[in-house]
Residue, then its C-alpha position, 0 to 999 in steps of 0.5 A: m465524559k468518563r467513557l470518552v476519556g477511557l476510549s482515548l486512553i485505550l486508543a492512545a496506547c495502540s500503535v497505528g493499525e492496532v486494534p484495542a482488545g474488544g475493538n473493531p478490526g477495521t472499517p472500509d475507511a481505515p488504512g489497510g482495513g476492510s469491512s468491519d466483519a473482516p477476519i483478523v488473520a494470524g500467521a499470514g506472514s508479511l512483506t515489507i517494502s522500501a524504495n527510493t522515489a524520484q521525480t518523473p521526466n515531465a514533473v510539474y509539481a515536484p517535489a510534491n507527488v502522489l504515490a500508490v503501491w498495490v498487489e496483483d496476483a499471477q493472472g494480473n488481478f487486483v489483490k489489494t492496495v498496500y499504500r496510497a498517498s493521494a487525495t485530490y489528485t488520485n486520478r493522476l495515478v492512472a495505472w492504479s485508477a484503472t486497476a483498483p476497484v472504484g472507491d478503493v480506500d485500502g492502504l490510504s496513508g494520507a494526502s499527497r506527499t510533499a517530497m520525494a521521500p523514501l517509501a516504506a510499506t507493509w503488506n500483511m498477505t491478505n486481500r481486500a476482504g482480509t483473507e490470507v492470499p494463497d501461496g504463489t507469485y504476486t506482483i508488487r506495482m508502484e506508481l508515482s505522479d508529479s504531473n497532470a498525467n493522463t496516461p500511465d507512461q507519463n508516471n514512474q511505474g515499478e513492478f517487482e515479483i515476490i513468491k509467497g510460500p513457506t520460505p522467507q525471501s529477501q530481494t534488495a537493490l532492485t530498480s524499476g521504472g523510477f524506483t531505486n534501491v527497492s527492498l522486498n522482505y517476505t516473512p512467512 
């Protein structure tokens, strides 16, 4: 029993996403995690993402919705899911489902959202394996569904570019595909 209480205290002292000293950096089911032997990347930089969301023109379940935010490289290759709020209705995220690897659990933040609430996510500039991505241009893609969507064009879809490099970057008041007041703040 002492061992469980001690573990609970260590975990309670950690913020979400932190690893206690001597702890495991992640499991495939951990949010933003990877394999348990994924390297911990120091100094990779970060990208904070915020946006307002809105219901789609063909909303059925609004304000309830499912949402995904993911990153693609300059060639359009999937890099990592940064945020995903979906459980039962993940298949309604049509564009994300067509792009993300089968069984992808990176960025899983919880079940479906119950409101058109503002979005806040952070990308630690790593790929699914936990390795820092090289400098270059990356596309941040967002998809929101609040209906029985079968094609991507039935959903709100936003696309935004960011350049990873030695210089900080801030983009604000962006709008794309049903996402408004989007901010991207990159810190190397």
